[in-house]
N, C-alpha and C positions, 0 to 999 in steps of 0.2 A: 171335282177338284180335291186333291188330297192336301191336307195341311202340312206344310213344310216345317219340319223341326229346325228352328234356328236358335242358336245360343249366342249370347253376347258375353264375351269374356272381358273382364275388367280387372284392374288391379286396385280398385277402390277398397278402402277399409274404413272402419270407424275411427274417429279421432280419439286419441288417448286423453286429451284435455276435455273433450266432450263427455267421455265416460266418467272421468273424475268429477266433472261438474254435476253429472247425474247422481253419482255416489254421494257427493256433498249435499245435494238437494234432498236425497232420501234420508240421510243421517239427520239433517237439520229439521226436516218435517217430523220425523219420528221422535226426536228429542223434544221438540216443541209440543207435540201432541201428548207426550208423557208428562211434561211439566204442567200442561193445562189440566190433564186428567187428575194428577195428584193434587193440584190446587183445588179442584172441585171436590175431591174426596176429603181433603183436610179443611174444607169450608172456608178457604181463603187465608187460613193461618199457616202460611208456608215458610220454610226456612229461607235464609238469604241465598243458599246454594242454588235454588231454582232460578233466582234472578241472574246469578252468575252464569248458569247454564244457558239461559235464554240470550244473554249477552254474547256468549261464545257461539251460539247458533246464528246470531246475527252476523258475526264475523265470517262464519262458514258460508252463509248465504251470499254475502258480498264477494267472497273468494270464488264461489261457484258461478256467480254471474260473470265475473271477470274471465274465468277460465272458459266459460261458454262463448263469450264474445270473441275471445282470442281463437278458439277452435273453429268458429264460424268463418274466420278469414283464411283457413287452410284450404288450399285447392285440392281437388280430386279426392274428397272424403265424403262419406255418408254423414248426414247431419241429424239423424234421428236422436241420438243421445245428446247432441248439442242443444237442440230445441227442447227436449225433455228436461235437461238440466237447468236451462235458463227458466223454463216455466215453473219448475218445482222451487227454485230459489226465489223467484219473484213472488210465488204464492206464500212462501215462508215469511218473507219481508212484509207482505200485505197483512198476514195474520198478526204479526208482531205490531205493525202500525195500528191495526184495529184495536188490539188490546191496550196499547198506550193511549189511543184516542178515547176509548171508553173509560180508562182510568182517570184521564185528565178532566173529563166532563161528567163524572159520576155524580149522582144526586146525593 
């Protein structure tokens, strides 16, 4: 038996909101990693601008999650960037939460 070449044509495309959610997640995670790295290099003596940057990162992460959830409700779309964006933004918020928790209960 010969294998029949069959193609499925579709008009699906990636959601623009899902792509934006992923971009916000990457920016948030990269900025947070940079702030943590510089805090480590400066041995905890960091300027207030790093705290402001992390606060802005938290707003980006919330916006990314909202965009991801909205893009999940769009019909006939691929959801790779939607799930990736939601995951990156939740990871960012989890790291910020762990930092705040460790700071609140430091010895």
